[in-house]
C-alpha positions in Angstrom: 0.5 -0.8 -140.4 2.5 -3.9 -141.6 5.7 -2.1 -140.7 4.5 -1.2 -137.2 3.4 -4.8 -136.6 6.6 -6.2 -138.1 8.7 -4.2 -135.8 6.9 -5.2 -132.6 8.0 -8.0 -130.4 5.2 -7.5 -127.9 2.1 -6.5 -129.8 -1.3 -6.5 -128.1 -4.8 -6.3 -129.7 -7.6 -4.8 -127.7 -11.0 -5.5 -129.3 -13.8 -3.2 -127.9 -17.5 -3.5 -128.5 -18.5 -3.7 -132.1 -21.6 -2.8 -134.1 -20.8 -5.8 -136.3 -19.5 -8.3 -133.9 -19.6 -11.3 -136.2 -17.5 -9.6 -139.0 -15.1 -7.7 -136.8 -14.7 -10.5 -134.3 -13.7 -12.9 -137.1 -11.2 -10.4 -138.5 -9.6 -9.8 -135.1 -9.2 -13.5 -134.4 -7.8 -14.2 -137.9 -5.2 -11.4 -137.5 -4.2 -12.6 -134.0 -3.8 -16.2 -135.0 -1.8 -15.4 -138.1 0.6 -13.1 -136.3 0.6 -14.6 -132.8 -0.9 -11.6 -131.0 -2.7 -11.8 -127.6 -6.2 -10.4 -127.8 -8.0 -8.7 -124.9 -11.6 -9.1 -126.2 -14.5 -7.2 -124.6 -17.6 -9.4 -124.4 -19.3 -7.3 -127.0 -16.4 -7.4 -129.5 -17.4 -10.7 -131.2 -14.0 -12.2 -130.4 -14.5 -13.3 -126.8 -16.7 -16.3 -127.2 -15.6 -17.8 -130.5 -15.3 -21.2 -128.9 -13.1 -23.4 -126.7 -9.4 -23.9 -127.2 -8.6 -20.5 -128.6 -5.0 -19.8 -127.7 -4.9 -16.1 -128.5 -7.9 -14.7 -126.4 -6.9 -13.8 -122.9 -10.3 -13.7 -121.2 -9.2 -12.8 -117.7 -7.5 -9.5 -118.5 -9.9 -7.4 -116.3 -8.7 -9.4 -113.3 -5.1 -9.6 -114.3 -4.8 -5.9 -114.7 -5.9 -5.3 -111.1 -2.3 -6.3 -110.2 0.3 -3.5 -110.5 3.3 -5.8 -111.0 1.5 -7.8 -113.6 0.6 -4.7 -115.5 4.3 -3.9 -115.6 5.3 -7.5 -116.5 2.9 -7.6 -119.4 3.7 -4.1 -120.9 3.4 -4.2 -124.7 5.4 -2.3 -127.3 2.5 -1.9 -129.7 -1.2 -1.7 -128.9 -3.9 -2.0 -131.7 -7.4 -1.0 -130.7 -10.6 -1.7 -132.5 -14.3 -1.1 -131.6 -15.8 1.3 -129.1 -14.8 2.1 -125.5 -14.2 -1.2 -123.6 -16.0 -2.2 -120.4 -13.0 -2.8 -118.1 -11.8 0.0 -115.8 -8.6 -1.9 -115.0 -7.8 -2.0 -118.7 -8.3 1.7 -119.0 -5.8 2.2 -116.1 -3.3 -0.1 -117.8 -3.5 1.8 -121.1 -2.6 5.0 -119.3 0.3 3.3 -117.7 1.5 1.8 -121.0 1.1 4.9 -123.1 3.3 7.8 -124.0 0.6 10.3 -122.9 -0.3 8.5 -119.6 -1.2 10.7 -116.6 1.1 10.1 -113.7 -1.7 10.9 -111.3 -4.1 8.5 -113.1 -2.0 5.4 -113.1 0.8 3.7 -111.1 4.4 4.9 -111.8 5.7 3.6 -115.0 8.1 0.7 -115.1 11.5 2.3 -115.7 12.6 -0.7 -117.7 9.8 -0.6 -120.3 9.3 2.0 -123.0 5.9 3.5 -123.7 3.8 1.5 -126.3 2.8 2.9 -129.6 -1.0 2.9 -129.8 -3.0 2.6 -133.0 -6.8 2.9 -133.3 -8.5 1.2 -136.3 -12.0 2.5 -136.8 -14.2 3.6 -139.7 -16.9 5.3 -137.7 -17.8 9.0 -137.8 -17.1 9.6 -134.1 -13.5 9.4 -132.9 -13.1 6.5 -130.4 -10.1 7.6 -128.3 -11.5 9.4 -125.3 -8.2 9.1 -123.4 -6.4 10.7 -126.4 -3.7 8.1 -126.3 -3.5 7.1 -130.0 -0.3 7.8 -131.9 -2.0 6.7 -135.1 -5.7 6.8 -135.9 -6.5 4.7 -139.0 -9.9 5.5 -140.4 -10.6 2.0 -141.8 -13.0 -0.8 -140.9 -11.1 -3.5 -138.9 -12.7 -6.2 -141.0 -11.1 -4.7 -144.1 -7.7 -3.6 -142.8 -6.6 -6.4 -140.4 -6.7 -9.1 -143.1 -4.4 -7.0 -145.3 -1.7 -6.5 -142.6 1.3 -8.6 -143.6 3.4 -10.6 -141.1 3.9 -13.9 -139.5 4.5 -15.4 -136.1 7.9 -15.0 -134.6 9.8 -16.6 -131.7 9.5 -13.4 -129.7 5.8 -13.2 -130.2 5.3 -16.9 -129.3 7.1 -16.3 -126.0 5.0 -13.1 -125.5 1.7 -14.9 -126.2 2.7 -17.8 -123.9 3.4 -15.3 -121.1 -0.1 -13.8 -121.4 -1.6 -17.3 -121.5 0.3 -18.3 -118.3 -0.9 -15.3 -116.4 -4.4 -15.7 -117.8 -4.5 -19.3 -116.6 -3.5 -18.3 -113.1 -6.2 -15.6 -112.9 -8.8 -18.0 -114.2 -8.0 -20.5 -111.5 -8.4 -17.8 -108.8 -11.6 -16.4 -110.4 -13.2 -19.9 -110.6 -12.4 -20.4 -106.9 -14.1 -17.1 -106.1 -17.2 -18.0 -108.0 -18.0 -20.5 -105.3 -18.5 -17.7 -102.8 -22.2 -17.5 -101.8 -24.0 -14.5 -103.2 -21.5 -13.7 -106.0 -23.6 -12.3 -108.8 -20.9 -13.1 -111.4 -21.6 -16.8 -110.6 -25.2 -16.3 -111.7 -24.0 -14.6 -114.9 -21.7 -17.5 -115.6 -24.5 -20.0 -115.0 -26.8 -18.1 -117.4 -24.2 -18.3 -120.2 -23.5 -21.9 -119.6 -27.2 -22.7 -119.7 -27.8 -20.9 -122.9 -27.7 -22.9 -126.2 -24.3 -23.5 -127.8 -24.0 -21.0 -130.7 -26.9 -19.0 -129.5 -27.4 -15.3 -128.6 -26.9 -13.8 -125.2 -28.1 -10.3 -124.5 -26.3 -8.7 -121.5 -27.6 -5.6 -119.8 -25.6 -2.5 -118.8 -24.5 -1.9 -115.2 -23.2 -5.0 -113.4 -24.2 -7.8 -115.8 -21.9 -6.7 -118.6 -19.1 -6.0 -116.1 -19.5 -9.4 -114.5 -19.4 -11.1 -117.9 -16.3 -9.1 -118.8 -14.7 -10.2 -115.5 -15.4 -14.0 -115.6 -16.6 -14.7 -119.2 -14.7 -17.8 -120.4 -14.4 -18.9 -124.1 -14.3 -22.5 -122.8 -18.0 -22.2 -122.0 -18.7 -22.5 -125.7 -19.4 -20.3 -128.7 -21.9 -17.5 -128.0 -23.0 -14.4 -129.8 -23.1 -11.5 -127.3 -25.2 -8.4 -127.7 -25.8 -5.4 -125.5 -26.6 -1.7 -125.3 -23.8 0.5 -124.2 -23.8 4.3 -123.9 -25.8 7.2 -122.3 -29.1 5.4 -122.2 -27.9 3.1 -119.5 -30.4 0.5 -118.5 -33.4 2.1 -120.3 -35.1 0.0 -122.9 -33.2 -3.2 -122.1 -36.3 -5.5 -122.1 -37.5 -4.1 -125.4 -34.1 -4.4 -127.0 -33.6 -7.9 -125.8 -37.0 -9.1 -127.1 -36.4 -7.3 -130.3 -33.2 -9.1 -130.8 -35.0 -12.4 -129.9 -37.5 -11.7 -132.7 -34.7 -11.4 -135.2 -32.7 -14.5 -133.9 -33.0 -17.9 -135.4 -32.5 -19.5 -132.0 -33.8 -18.8 -128.5 -32.2 -15.8 -126.8 -31.1 -15.6 -123.2 -30.9 -12.1 -121.6 -29.2 -11.2 -118.3 -30.4 -8.0 -116.6 -30.9 -6.4 -113.2 -34.1 -5.7 -111.3 -33.9 -2.0 -112.0 -33.4 -2.6 -115.7 -36.6 -4.7 -115.7 -38.6 -2.1 -113.8 -37.4 0.7 -116.2 -38.9 -1.2 -119.1 -41.7 -3.4 -117.9 -43.9 -2.4 -120.8 -41.4 -4.1 -123.0 -42.9 -7.3 -121.7 -46.0 -6.7 -123.9 -43.9 -8.2 -126.7 -43.9 -11.5 -124.8 -47.4 -12.1 -126.2 -45.9 -13.0 -129.5 -46.2 -16.8 -129.5 -43.3 -17.1 -131.9 -40.9 -15.3 -129.6 -38.4 -17.5 -127.6 -36.4 -15.7 -124.9 -35.4 -16.3 -121.3 -34.9 -13.2 -119.1 -32.6 -13.8 -116.2 -33.2 -11.1 -113.6 -30.6 -10.6 -110.9 -32.7 -9.0 -108.2 -30.7 -7.3 -105.5 -33.5 -4.7 -104.8 -31.7 -1.7 -106.2 -28.6 -0.6 -107.9 -25.8 -2.9 -106.8 -23.2 -1.3 -109.0 -23.0 1.7 -106.7 -21.8 -0.5 -103.9 -18.6 -0.9 -105.9 -17.9 2.8 -105.6 -16.7 4.9 -102.6 -20.1 6.6 -102.4 -21.3 3.5 -100.5 -19.7 4.9 -97.4 -21.8 8.1 -97.4 -25.0 7.2 -95.5 -27.7 8.3 -95.0 -27.8 9.6 -98.6 -26.4 6.5 -100.3 -29.2 4.1 -99.8 -32.2 6.2 -101.0 -30.4 8.1 -103.7 -27.9 5.6 -105.1 -28.8 2.1 -104.1 -32.5 3.0 -104.6 -34.2 0.0 -103.1 -37.7 -0.5 -104.4 -39.1 -3.3 -102.3 -41.2 -4.6 -105.2 -41.9 -8.3 -106.0 -41.0 -8.7 -109.7 -43.4 -11.7 -109.9 -46.2 -9.2 -110.0 -44.9 -7.8 -113.3 -44.7 -11.3 -114.7 -48.3 -12.0 -113.7 -49.4 -8.7 -115.2 -48.0 -9.6 -118.6 -48.7 -13.3 -118.3 -45.1 -14.4 -118.5 -44.0 -17.6 -116.8 -42.0 -16.8 -113.7 -39.4 -19.0 -112.0 -36.9 -18.7 -109.1 -33.3 -19.8 -109.0 -31.7 -19.7 -105.6 -28.2 -20.7 -106.6 -26.2 -20.7 -109.8 -26.6 -24.4 -110.3 -30.4 -24.0 -110.3 -30.1 -21.1 -112.8 -28.1 -23.1 -115.3 -30.6 -25.9 -115.3 -33.5 -23.5 -115.3 -32.2 -21.6 -118.3 -31.8 -24.9 -120.2 -35.3 -26.0 -119.4 -36.9 -22.7 -120.2 -35.2 -22.7 -123.6 -36.5 -26.2 -124.3 -40.0 -25.2 -123.3 -40.1 -22.2 -125.7 -41.8 -18.9 -125.4 -40.8 -16.1 -123.0 -39.8 -16.8 -119.4 -38.4 -14.8 -116.5 -36.1 -16.4 -114.0 -35.4 -14.4 -110.9 -32.2 -14.8 -108.9 -32.4 -13.0 -105.5 -29.1 -11.6 -104.3 -27.8 -9.1 -101.7 -26.0 -6.0 -102.8 -23.6 -5.9 -99.8 -22.8 -9.6 -100.0 -22.1 -9.2 -103.7 -19.7 -6.3 -103.1 -17.9 -8.4 -100.6 -17.7 -11.4 -103.0 -16.2 -9.1 -105.7 -13.6 -7.9 -103.2 -12.8 -11.5 -102.4 -12.3 -12.2 -106.1 -9.8 -9.4 -106.3 -8.0 -10.7 -103.2 -7.8 -14.2 -104.5 -6.4 -13.1 -107.9 -4.0 -10.7 -106.2 -2.7 -13.4 -103.9 -2.2 -15.9 -106.7 -0.2 -13.3 -108.8 1.7 -12.2 -105.7 2.8 -15.8 -105.2 4.0 -16.0 -108.8 5.9 -12.8 -108.3 7.6 -14.1 -105.2 8.4 -17.4 -106.8 10.0 -15.6 -109.8 12.1 -13.3 -107.4 13.3 -16.4 -105.5 14.4 -18.1 -108.8 16.2 -15.0 -109.9 18.3 -14.7 -106.7 21.9 -16.0 -107.1 
């Protein structure tokens, strides 16, 4: 492993969700700082929200990798992966493009000037974590044990490589922040929930859109947070129970972000809210159905789409709060939510804060985010081409 890293001028570390985010996240960051390696950290990796000023974590990769030319410009020569399957679909496409075994019909044409990257998976689990079958090396070892033992140091080539990722990451952050001012953007509510949560506290993020929105816009500059979540075949089942269970084990109040369907799938989990020692704020993004399906081509296939995929329920979630005697609040805009989360945490106990959104408007807002990022990166591409002309 030390030999592979030592021979790489453009190494990249991809940290996926971890079952031990505190330990693995610390090991990932120590390795990256010591060797000067950019880190693409999934929100559940333990490395994404270590705190402000971290110069190795590129938090905007999900947006950066939408852009075909940027994927080619940021092609690594070595990829080290830890953790489970990552959230970002754009990262998955980039891995295919960067790999030796990439599928031509699953990714844009490879940049002829770049060689395929060597990929190494580091994992000690019993289940192989390489569903794309891209790994050249599979090291059965815990990242927290192996990464500190890899020898090496920062080099001039790696400093330039890290600076390149930081530059592109900053450009994407500027565009994303601009897009979060678009009315109805659910990612803006997710951002507000994180900012309103206590510094150093725990955030539980639900499957479906909340974890994807956090992956898209989550910024380490918001402060240190411990991020937990359920990923896998169970989908949105049991989210309320898991979040309140995590709150029972936490030393500080927990903030959870979930959708309306996730709440409805596990309303009986609110029975746990009767525990007077439990401190949790459930932020419910209520778009009356499954908004994630508006991000897929199936949205064009009416009349089947709305009843079978979007599944609007037409229920008032305040009724569930009344049934279980949980204080219920409304937040119409992200600014209200940030303040509401802070006040609910200070009040103690279990609270629900509902944010009403519209599925169609949210889809359009996400498309605008992509357009703004693409336009900003296109402008950089054009500026570079102009500079390169004799």
